[in-house]
Each structure stands twice: as structure tokens, then as C-alpha cells.
VEXTIFI-855096 format. One record per residue (C-alpha): residue in three letters; y, x, z; residue number from 0. Coordinates in steps of 0.02 Angstrom, whole numbers, plus 50000, padded with zeros to 5 digits. Layout:
<nodes>
(node ala; (Y; X; Z); NUM) ...
</nodes>
This chain:
<nodes>
(node met; (49970; 55931; 57258); 0) (node arg; (50092; 56018; 57147); 1) (node tyr; (50217; 56163; 57161); 2) (node arg; (50363; 56207; 57054); 3) (node leu; (50414; 56382; 56996); 4) (node leu; (50601; 56387; 56976); 5) (node ala; (50703; 56448; 56829); 6) (node leu; (50725; 56613; 56923); 7) (node leu; (50550; 56656; 56859); 8) (node gly; (50594; 56606; 56682); 9) (node leu; (50527; 56427; 56686); 10) (node arg; (50616; 56277; 56617); 11) (node pro; (50685; 56161; 56749); 12) (node gly; (50567; 56017; 56784); 13) (node arg; (50409; 56099; 56721); 14) (node thr; (50265; 56106; 56851); 15) (node arg; (50116; 56213; 56885); 16) (node thr; (49955; 56129; 56943); 17) (node trp; (49838; 56186; 57081); 18) (node thr; (49718; 56238; 56943); 19) (node glu; (49841; 56366; 56877); 20) (node arg; (49872; 56429; 57053); 21) (node glu; (49685; 56451; 57077); 22) (node asp; (49680; 56550; 56916); 23) (node leu; (49811; 56667; 56988); 24) (node glu; (49717; 56686; 57152); 25) (node ala; (49559; 56722; 57055); 26) (node gly; (49646; 56860; 56957); 27) (node val; (49658; 56762; 56795); 28) (node val; (49837; 56788; 56736); 29) (node lys; (49897; 56694; 56586); 30) (node pro; (50007; 56793; 56465); 31) (node his; (50170; 56702; 56491); 32) (node val; (50153; 56718; 56679); 33) (node leu; (50115; 56904; 56663); 34) (node val; (50276; 56932; 56565); 35) (node val; (50377; 56845; 56701); 36) (node leu; (50296; 56947; 56839); 37) (node leu; (50322; 57113; 56749); 38) (node ala; (50504; 57071; 56720); 39) (node gly; (50524; 57037; 56905); 40) (node val; (50444; 57203; 56951); 41) (node leu; (50560; 57296; 56832); 42) (node val; (50713; 57213; 56905); 43) (node gly; (50656; 57262; 57078); 44) (node leu; (50634; 57444; 57028); 45) (node ile; (50806; 57452; 56949); 46) (node leu; (50884; 57386; 57108); 47) (node ala; (50782; 57498; 57223); 48) (node val; (50788; 57668; 57136); 49) (node pro; (50947; 57773; 57108); 50) (node trp; (50975; 57807; 56924); 51) (node val; (51095; 57940; 56855); 52) (node val; (51157; 58004; 56688); 53) (node thr; (51103; 58183; 56653); 54) (node arg; (51260; 58283; 56618); 55) (node val; (51325; 58462; 56619); 56) (node ala; (51503; 58475; 56685); 57) (node gly; (51536; 58295; 56640); 58) (node gln; (51459; 58300; 56468); 59) (node thr; (51289; 58245; 56409); 60) (node cys; (51170; 58379; 56343); 61) (node asp; (51073; 58315; 56194); 62) (node gln; (50980; 58479; 56178); 63) (node thr; (50965; 58630; 56294); 64) (node ile; (50907; 58801; 56233); 65) (node ser; (50882; 58973; 56310); 66) (node pro; (50914; 59152; 56252); 67) (node gly; (50790; 59201; 56118); 68) (node thr; (50819; 59040; 56023); 69) (node asn; (50916; 59062; 55862); 70) (node leu; (51081; 58978; 55904); 71) (node ala; (51148; 58979; 55726); 72) (node thr; (50994; 58889; 55663); 73) (node thr; (51002; 58766; 55807); 74) (node ile; (51181; 58720; 55762); 75) (node gln; (51142; 58707; 55577); 76) (node asp; (50995; 58591; 55610); 77) (node ala; (51081; 58484; 55741); 78) (node ala; (51124; 58303; 55710); 79) (node thr; (51309; 58266; 55700); 80) (node gly; (51400; 58221; 55860); 81) (node val; (51277; 58302; 55980); 82) (node thr; (51306; 58425; 56122); 83) (node ile; (51199; 58582; 56130); 84) (node cys; (51192; 58661; 56302); 85) (node leu; (51151; 58845; 56324); 86) (node asn; (51063; 58921; 56473); 87) (node ser; (51145; 59082; 56532); 88) (node gly; (51117; 59243; 56438); 89) (node ser; (51155; 59327; 56272); 90) (node tyr; (51128; 59239; 56106); 91) (node gly; (51175; 59391; 56001); 92) (node ser; (51275; 59363; 55841); 93) (node val; (51304; 59185; 55782); 94) (node ser; (51361; 59168; 55602); 95) (node met; (51415; 58998; 55538); 96) (node ser; (51438; 58995; 55349); 97) (node gly; (51468; 58831; 55259); 98) (node val; (51411; 58726; 55408); 99) (node ser; (51493; 58554; 55413); 100) (node lys; (51477; 58427; 55555); 101) (node ser; (51565; 58259; 55567); 102) (node pro; (51575; 58199; 55701); 103) (node arg; (51582; 58368; 55784); 104) (node val; (51443; 58466; 55864); 105) (node thr; (51488; 58540; 56035); 106) (node val; (51409; 58700; 56099); 107) (node arg; (51432; 58740; 56283); 108) (node ser; (51359; 58837; 56427); 109) (node ala; (51244; 58744; 56545); 110) (node thr; (51321; 58842; 56690); 111) (node gly; (51498; 58909; 56697); 112) (node gln; (51532; 59026; 56550); 113) (node gly; (51359; 59101; 56563); 114) (node ala; (51310; 59094; 56380); 115) (node ser; (51380; 59239; 56277); 116) (node phe; (51381; 59283; 56092); 117) (node ser; (51489; 59347; 55951); 118) (node leu; (51547; 59213; 55829); 119) (node thr; (51586; 59211; 55643); 120) (node thr; (51648; 59056; 55553); 121) (node ser; (51674; 59060; 55365); 122) (node asn; (51653; 58977; 55194); 123) (node gly; (51713; 58804; 55241); 124) (node thr; (51628; 58790; 55410); 125) (node asn; (51703; 58641; 55501); 126) (node gly; (51675; 58517; 55642); 127) (node leu; (51623; 58632; 55785); 128) (node thr; (51682; 58646; 55966); 129) (node phe; (51635; 58794; 56077); 130) (node asp; (51667; 58752; 56259); 131) (node ser; (51646; 58857; 56416); 132) (node val; (51559; 59007; 56338); 133) (node thr; (51592; 59195; 56334); 134) (node leu; (51638; 59261; 56162); 135) (node thr; (51619; 59447; 56134); 136) (node ser; (51719; 59424; 55973); 137) (node trp; (51767; 59291; 55847); 138) (node gly; (51803; 59317; 55663); 139) (node ser; (51853; 59170; 55553); 140) (node ser; (51899; 59165; 55369); 141) (node gly; (51908; 59050; 55220); 142) (node ala; (52037; 58929; 55150); 143) (node thr; (51927; 58779; 55191); 144) (node thr; (51863; 58835; 55361); 145) (node arg; (51937; 58707; 55478); 146) (node asp; (51919; 58584; 55624); 147) (node leu; (51864; 58715; 55749); 148) (node thr; (51900; 58719; 55936); 149) (node val; (51866; 58856; 56063); 150) (node lys; (51912; 58803; 56240); 151) (node asn; (51881; 58849; 56422); 152) (node thr; (51810; 59013; 56359); 153) (node arg; (51815; 59194; 56416); 154) (node phe; (51846; 59320; 56278); 155) (node thr; (51782; 59497; 56303); 156) (node gly; (51827; 59555; 56127); 157) (node ala; (51957; 59525; 55993); 158) (node thr; (51982; 59371; 55885); 159) (node asp; (52032; 59388; 55702); 160) (node leu; (52082; 59229; 55610); 161) (node gly; (52103; 59259; 55424); 162) (node met; (52199; 59108; 55361); 163) (node thr; (52231; 59154; 55180); 164) (node gly; (52243; 58994; 55079); 165) (node ala; (52222; 58881; 55232); 166) (node val; (52333; 58729; 55257); 167) (node asn; (52331; 58622; 55415); 168) (node ala; (52162; 58692; 55466); 169) (node asn; (52162; 58609; 55638); 170) (node ile; (52101; 58762; 55734); 171) (node leu; (52133; 58761; 55922); 172) (node ile; (52113; 58895; 56055); 173) (node asp; (52144; 58814; 56224); 174) (node asn; (52125; 58865; 56407); 175) (node cys; (52045; 59033; 56368); 176) (node thr; (52064; 59206; 56446); 177) (node phe; (52100; 59372; 56360); 178) (node ile; (52106; 59504; 56497); 179) (node asn; (52112; 59694; 56475); 180) (node leu; (52054; 59685; 56293); 181) (node asn; (52074; 59820; 56163); 182) (node gln; (52121; 59779; 55985); 183) (node gly; (51994; 59737; 55852); 184) (node ser; (52020; 59765; 55666); 185) (node arg; (52204; 59721; 55692); 186) (node glu; (52323; 59751; 55835); 187) (node gly; (52308; 59586; 55929); 188) (node arg; (52175; 59524; 56047); 189) (node val; (52210; 59370; 55941); 190) (node ser; (52269; 59413; 55765); 191) (node val; (52318; 59274; 55645); 192) (node trp; (52360; 59327; 55468); 193) (node gln; (52376; 59278; 55284); 194) (node val; (52381; 59389; 55130); 195) (node pro; (52475; 59327; 55034); 196) (node gln; (52574; 59218; 55151); 197) (node gly; (52565; 59032; 55119); 198) (node thr; (52703; 58903; 55105); 199) (node gln; (52632; 58771; 55223); 200) (node ser; (52576; 58773; 55404); 201) (node ile; (52406; 58850; 55435); 202) (node gly; (52373; 58724; 55574); 203) (node val; (52324; 58846; 55713); 204) (node thr; (52376; 58818; 55895); 205) (node ile; (52350; 58934; 56044); 206) (node ser; (52386; 58846; 56210); 207) (node asn; (52357; 58850; 56398); 208) (node ser; (52279; 59023; 56391); 209) (node leu; (52298; 59185; 56491); 210) (node phe; (52338; 59349; 56403); 211) (node glu; (52343; 59485; 56535); 212) (node asn; (52327; 59669; 56573); 213) (node leu; (52288; 59704; 56755); 214) (node pro; (52370; 59842; 56859); 215) (node pro; (52387; 59988; 56834); 216) (node tyr; (52411; 59922; 56655); 217) (node asn; (52320; 60066; 56569); 218) (node val; (52178; 59961; 56497); 219) (node gly; (52205; 59833; 56361); 220) (node glu; (52275; 59928; 56213); 221) (node ser; (52322; 59780; 56105); 222) (node asp; (52454; 59647; 56080); 223) (node gly; (52420; 59481; 56159); 224) (node ile; (52446; 59389; 55994); 225) (node gln; (52489; 59469; 55827); 226) (node val; (52549; 59344; 55697); 227) (node gly; (52569; 59371; 55511); 228) (node ala; (52549; 59194; 55446); 229) (node tyr; (52646; 59035; 55412); 230) (node gly; (52668; 58907; 55549); 231) (node leu; (52568; 58973; 55698); 232) (node val; (52602; 58874; 55858); 233) (node ile; (52597; 58977; 56018); 234) (node gly; (52604; 58861; 56169); 235) (node pro; (52631; 58769; 56272); 236) (node gly; (52552; 58832; 56431); 237) (node asn; (52512; 59015; 56392); 238) (node thr; (52544; 59157; 56514); 239) (node phe; (52577; 59334; 56452); 240) (node arg; (52571; 59462; 56592); 241) (node gly; (52561; 59651; 56608); 242) (node phe; (52590; 59709; 56428); 243) (node gln; (52659; 59883; 56452); 244) (node gln; (52653; 60045; 56353); 245) (node ala; (52534; 60154; 56454); 246) (node ser; (52540; 60341; 56425); 247) (node asn; (52361; 60341; 56362); 248) (node phe; (52395; 60208; 56230); 249) (node val; (52415; 60254; 56047); 250) (node ala; (52447; 60079; 55982); 251) (node his; (52611; 59990; 56016); 252) (node val; (52581; 59849; 56140); 253) (node asp; (52680; 59686; 56144); 254) (node ala; (52642; 59518; 56222); 255) (node ile; (52679; 59437; 56052); 256) (node gln; (52710; 59537; 55895); 257) (node gly; (52766; 59464; 55730); 258) (node tyr; (52719; 59554; 55571); 259) (node gly; (52757; 59465; 55409); 260) (node gln; (52758; 59292; 55488); 261) (node arg; (52870; 59140; 55462); 262) (node asn; (52895; 58965; 55533); 263) (node thr; (52815; 59018; 55698); 264) (node thr; (52839; 58909; 55852); 265) (node ile; (52835; 58995; 56022); 266) (node thr; (52858; 58859; 56152); 267) (node gly; (52827; 58825; 56335); 268) (node asn; (52756; 58996; 56387); 269) (node leu; (52779; 59114; 56534); 270) (node phe; (52812; 59300; 56504); 271) (node ile; (52812; 59411; 56659); 272) (node asp; (52780; 59593; 56708); 273) (node asn; (52790; 59651; 56528); 274) (node ala; (52888; 59781; 56431); 275) (node val; (52903; 59694; 56262); 276) (node asn; (52883; 59506; 56280); 277) (node ile; (52919; 59450; 56103); 278) (node gly; (52933; 59587; 55974); 279) (node ile; (52974; 59529; 55798); 280) (node phe; (53032; 59691; 55718); 281) (node asp; (53002; 59659; 55534); 282) (node ser; (53098; 59502; 55489); 283) (node gly; (53042; 59322; 55471); 284) (node asn; (53108; 59152; 55425); 285) (node thr; (53136; 58987; 55516); 286) (node glu; (53063; 59042; 55684); 287) (node thr; (53074; 58928; 55837); 288) (node ile; (53077; 58999; 56014); 289) (node thr; (53102; 58865; 56145); 290) (node his; (53064; 58816; 56325); 291) (node asn; (52997; 58987; 56376); 292) (node val; (53022; 59076; 56542); 293) (node ile; (53046; 59262; 56503); 294) (node val; (53071; 59365; 56661); 295) (node leu; (53049; 59546; 56711); 296) (node gly; (52945; 59504; 56864); 297) (node pro; (52905; 59624; 57006); 298) (node asn; (52809; 59746; 56894); 299) (node gly; (52894; 59735; 56726); 300) (node ile; (52984; 59875; 56635); 301) (node arg; (53163; 59845; 56584); 302) (node phe; (53225; 59930; 56427); 303) (node ser; (53328; 59887; 56274); 304) (node asn; (53199; 59780; 56184); 305) (node asn; (53117; 59667; 56312); 306) (node val; (53144; 59534; 56179); 307) (node phe; (53179; 59590; 56001); 308) (node leu; (53211; 59460; 55867); 309) (node ser; (53228; 59521; 55689); 310) (node ile; (53186; 59349; 55625); 311) (node gly; (53293; 59331; 55470); 312) (node pro; (53374; 59164; 55430); 313) (node asn; (53367; 58995; 55518); 314) (node gly; (53310; 59042; 55692); 315) (node thr; (53309; 58913; 55834); 316) (node ile; (53318; 58989; 56008); 317) (node thr; (53347; 58850; 56134); 318) (node his; (53303; 58801; 56313); 319) (node asn; (53237; 58971; 56366); 320) (node thr; (53262; 59052; 56536); 321) (node phe; (53293; 59240; 56525); 322) (node lys; (53300; 59340; 56687); 323) (node asp; (53320; 59528; 56713); 324) (node val; (53283; 59567; 56530); 325) (node asn; (53376; 59630; 56376); 326) (node val; (53374; 59515; 56226); 327) (node gly; (53411; 59598; 56060); 328) (node his; (53431; 59517; 55892); 329) (node gly; (53468; 59601; 55728); 330) (node ala; (53375; 59691; 55591); 331) (node lys; (53314; 59863; 55548); 332) (node ala; (53381; 59953; 55395); 333) (node gly; (53312; 59875; 55237); 334) (node his; (53262; 59710; 55319); 335) (node thr; (53340; 59539; 55296); 336) (node pro; (53486; 59517; 55418); 337) (node asn; (53481; 59374; 55542); 338) (node ser; (53583; 59223; 55493); 339) (node asn; (53612; 59040; 55536); 340) (node his; (53531; 59046; 55708); 341) (node leu; (53558; 58918; 55844); 342) (node trp; (53563; 58992; 56020); 343) (node gln; (53589; 58840; 56132); 344) (node asp; (53550; 58775; 56307); 345) (node asn; (53478; 58941; 56366); 346) (node ile; (53496; 59024; 56537); 347) (node phe; (53538; 59209; 56556); 348) (node val; (53522; 59284; 56730); 349) (node asn; (53555; 59471; 56735); 350) (node ala; (53507; 59466; 56552); 351) (node asn; (53600; 59547; 56408); 352) (node leu; (53605; 59458; 56240); 353) (node tyr; (53656; 59591; 56115); 354) (node asn; (53658; 59627; 55929); 355) (node tyr; (53547; 59766; 55869); 356) (node gly; (53586; 59845; 55701); 357) (node ser; (53505; 59993; 55616); 358) (node gly; (53595; 60040; 55456); 359) (node gly; (53726; 59905; 55482); 360) (node asn; (53605; 59758; 55494); 361) (node gly; (53656; 59698; 55666); 362) (node ser; (53761; 59550; 55611); 363) (node cys; (53709; 59369; 55628); 364) (node ala; (53810; 59275; 55499); 365) (node gly; (53831; 59090; 55532); 366) (node cys; (53747; 59101; 55702); 367) (node asn; (53799; 58974; 55833); 368) (node tyr; (53798; 59019; 56019); 369) (node asn; (53832; 58858; 56113); 370) (node asn; (53814; 58786; 56289); 371) (node asn; (53721; 58935; 56362); 372) (node leu; (53727; 58976; 56548); 373) (node phe; (53776; 59154; 56596); 374) (node asp; (53781; 59219; 56774); 375) (node ala; (53905; 59352; 56827); 376) (node thr; (53790; 59496; 56775); 377) (node ser; (53758; 59427; 56599); 378) (node pro; (53892; 59456; 56466); 379) (node pro; (53942; 59285; 56401); 380) (node arg; (53965; 59240; 56219); 381) (node gly; (53991; 59086; 56111); 382) (node thr; (54069; 58917; 56147); 383) (node asn; (54054; 58794; 56291); 384) (node gln; (53993; 58929; 56408); 385) (node leu; (53922; 58879; 56577); 386) (node leu; (53977; 59020; 56691); 387) (node gly; (53894; 59042; 56860); 388) (node ser; (53725; 59059; 56941); 389) (node pro; (53588; 58930; 56920); 390) (node thr; (53489; 58872; 57070); 391) (node phe; (53301; 58868; 57044); 392) (node ile; (53189; 58761; 57152); 393) (node gly; (53087; 58918; 57189); 394) (node gly; (53236; 59020; 57250); 395) (node ser; (53324; 59168; 57170); 396) (node asn; (53159; 59250; 57119); 397) (node pro; (53034; 59108; 57101); 398) (node pro; (52856; 59164; 57139); 399) (node thr; (52782; 59032; 57024); 400) (node trp; (52816; 58970; 56849); 401) (node pro; (52866; 58793; 56902); 402) (node gly; (52990; 58874; 57023); 403) (node tyr; (53107; 58903; 56876); 404) (node lys; (53151; 58720; 56866); 405) (node leu; (53333; 58687; 56913); 406) (node thr; (53379; 58596; 57072); 407) (node ser; (53480; 58438; 57055); 408) (node ala; (53631; 58530; 57127); 409) (node ser; (53620; 58676; 57005); 410) (node leu; (53742; 58724; 56871); 411) (node gly; (53662; 58671; 56708); 412) (node tyr; (53565; 58526; 56784); 413) (node gln; (53561; 58384; 56655); 414) (node ala; (53694; 58479; 56558); 415) (node ala; (53602; 58514; 56395); 416) (node val; (53672; 58469; 56226); 417) (node ser; (53503; 58422; 56155); 418) (node pro; (53423; 58319; 56215); 419) (node ala; (53567; 58247; 56312); 420) (node ser; (53540; 58239; 56501); 421) (node ala; (53404; 58372; 56496); 422) (node asp; (53427; 58532; 56596); 423) (node val; (53481; 58693; 56514); 424) (node gly; (53345; 58824; 56517); 425) (node thr; (53162; 58780; 56503); 426) (node asn; (53109; 58601; 56532); 427) (node val; (52922; 58632; 56506); 428) (node phe; (52814; 58684; 56653); 429) (node pro; (52627; 58685; 56689); 430) (node gly; (52572; 58532; 56781); 431) (node asp; (52695; 58416; 56696); 432) (node pro; (52609; 58250; 56659); 433) (node pro; (52532; 58250; 56485); 434) (node pro; (52557; 58103; 56368); 435) (node ala; (52448; 57954; 56407); 436) (node ala; (52278; 57974; 56327); 437) (node pro; (52193; 57830; 56236); 438) (node thr; (52054; 57740; 56326); 439) (node pro; (51892; 57830; 56281); 440) (node ala; (51758; 57737; 56188); 441) (node ala; (51598; 57693; 56280); 442) (node pro; (51472; 57834; 56267); 443) (node thr; (51330; 57807; 56144); 444) (node asn; (51216; 57952; 56187); 445) (node leu; (51179; 57926; 56371); 446) (node arg; (51008; 57969; 56438); 447) (node ile; (50942; 57902; 56603); 448) (node ser; (50833; 58002; 56718); 449) (node lys; (50764; 57958; 56890); 450) (node met; (50808; 58060; 57044); 451) (node gly; (50711; 58062; 57205); 452) (node arg; (50783; 57970; 57352); 453) 
</nodes>
């Protein structure tokens, strides 16, 4: 009598096993090829029966996890490229990265929240590092070839100083970070970006989606939000600047953004509220772009002559901003380059005064074009193609949220912009707008499988 083992067990169709072989099995004599088949079957059964998961921290695989007391700088230097190092909560002291290069990048992140803290220094061509969801007590970066660095989802408890002398297109990103109630470091900003001497190409630094704030009663946080003295810094989109006011106990001058020897800066898609000086560029500039910002006094702001002050020299572009309950001055101090050839277009002014400031006769703006701006009845109009009347915001007359400053479809200025045609005047950039479609991510190559109990 014969029996047939089917191809399910790895046998060729038509091949038979004799009673003798069956007796061998019953007697405990297992031939090698049969043993392989049986083991494969057992493995398949286990895979189907036991839940298997990928070990991840906040959606990202940890290739290595360390604890306080381990030298983090050495760990990063010795790490293979492309890995993620996870940090258990606690202090890692001072982490100095000099001449460290990783491609693909090494990511360093907290295992829990932002629980890992340290001060960071990057210099001498360090590149290819991402610091995600940590607490930085300070960050200092320098070097013309230091590049390809990202700090994101991070809480800063001390100042950041980015020395960009000689740098070109460095690809440095600060994104979704918080800078709350911080005093200045070696310079006046809680983030200071500078070059000496100034370059002639973009430094390649972007600061986006971050919160710069002083909390009530606004007497802590003696620093600017961002101080810029470099070529081509991009501020935005998505930043909020709130509560920058000149407290009586402050010695330093405090602005949300202060320019100091900068040029070709882009300030785009930000919210300024509850401040005294929102953008203070007092010492000239060149080819500055200020666009798609909401700049409003807010319930706790301080109105005075220089809520926005733009001594930005030639070739300024100020378009698609919404100004409410603030004074907007542009001009130059004595001895500085006068403003010239500016484009002021597609902006909204609600109870906002656009005026020329001139110390020593420098208040002119030769060749400046004021076109297609909306002025309500409390805002002195100027320029050509004026839109006169009150806008209607979807959030009401005093929107409580940033997206509330979008115009209703029935509003004056709705789809009335010159550029781009059919856009609204005022800001068209709000948090929560759909981002561009992202490419399909590649399949992960560093997954680890671990078994969990049922």
C-alpha cells in the first residue's frame, strides 16, 4: 500500500513514499530531505500564528539606542551612514561635531518626546546630520563647508548662532522648533545668522514652521526672535512670532525679526501678533522680499510708530501681506542708503498707516511702485489702482486664528490680485494648506522584526 505526499510538502507531483519510509518516520528515523520540509512547515505555521511588529520610535526605526553617560559625539562619529540613533531621556552634556561627514545622513532623536538634551556645536565641514525631537540648550555652527544639517521638532532652551561666513547653499534647515522666553546668546537673536564679510550668494539656510514667543507678562526673553546679517536667509513659511515687547527691565532692543547688515532676505508666510516691533530693518539692505505675512497688533500688542520699519535700500518686494492695527514705516536713517525701486502690491491695510520715515532727508523712495493695495477707511491710501473699503475675513473683523485672515468669497479684494492673477490680495499662505505632493517613499531597508506577546 502506498501514500502520496503532495507538492504542498515540497514533493514533485507523482513521486510516492513507500510504507517502509512511513515506518521510518514512525520509528523516529527522519531522512534529511523530509526534515527540511517539516521544519519549513513549522516555520510557516509560526509566522501565521504569532503577531510580528517592526520596532520603531515615533514611526522611525532605531538602529542603536543609548543612555546618558554614553559619549554621544563619539557614537555619532562611529555610526554607520544612514542609521538612526535613539537617545533615552536625560542630559548628554556638550556634543561637538567637527569634520564629521555622513552620507546618507545619520539621524539623532529622542526615544521619548524631546527628553534627550544637550548643547550642540557643528563646525569644520560637518555635514549629513539630522537632530529630531531633542532639547537643545544651545547650538553654535560655523565653517564655510559645514552643511546638510537639519534640526526639527526640537525645543530650544538657549540661543542658536549660525556663523555662515564663506558658506554657499549650505542646506541648513530649522523646522517645527520652539524658542520661548529665551535670552540672547553671543548676539542679539535667539537665532542669529551672520556673515563677516557678507557673501554674494545665498547661504542656504531656512527657518520654518517654528514658534518664537515671549509669554505674558512679556518681561522674560530679552532677545530678538531672529537676527539676520547674512545673504539670502529664508524665514518661513509657517513661523509664528508672538509677544516681542520692550519690557522695562530689558537693556537689549527686542524685535521679532531684526536685520543687521543683511541682503536678499525672504520673509514669507509668517504670523506676527502681540508684538511691538514685528520686522525691524533699521540699517539698510538690498533686494529684500517680504510677502504673504499676517502682521497684526493682536489683543496684547503695543502700537507705536515703528511696528514695521523697513530701511531696506534698493529693490524691495513687499507683496501679499495683511497689515492690521499697525504702523508701517519705510525710509532710511541719516547716512544710510535710501529706499528705491520697491514694489508694494496686493497688500491689505486695515487701520494701518503706511508712511515714509526720513532722518536727515532720507525718507524718499525713488522709483517705488504702490499698486493694487487695499485700504480701509482708517488707512491712508496711496498709489495706483487702490481698492478702497473693508475686507471681509472668514474669521470675522478680528480673527482669533491665523487662517481666519483668509478673505471670504464676497470680500473686496477676493481674487483681485495683480500677481498671480485671480489670487486674493493680502496673504494667500496659511498653516494647514495642503503641501505639495510628496514622492512615494522607497521601501525601508533597515527594518528589524521583534516578537510581541499575544
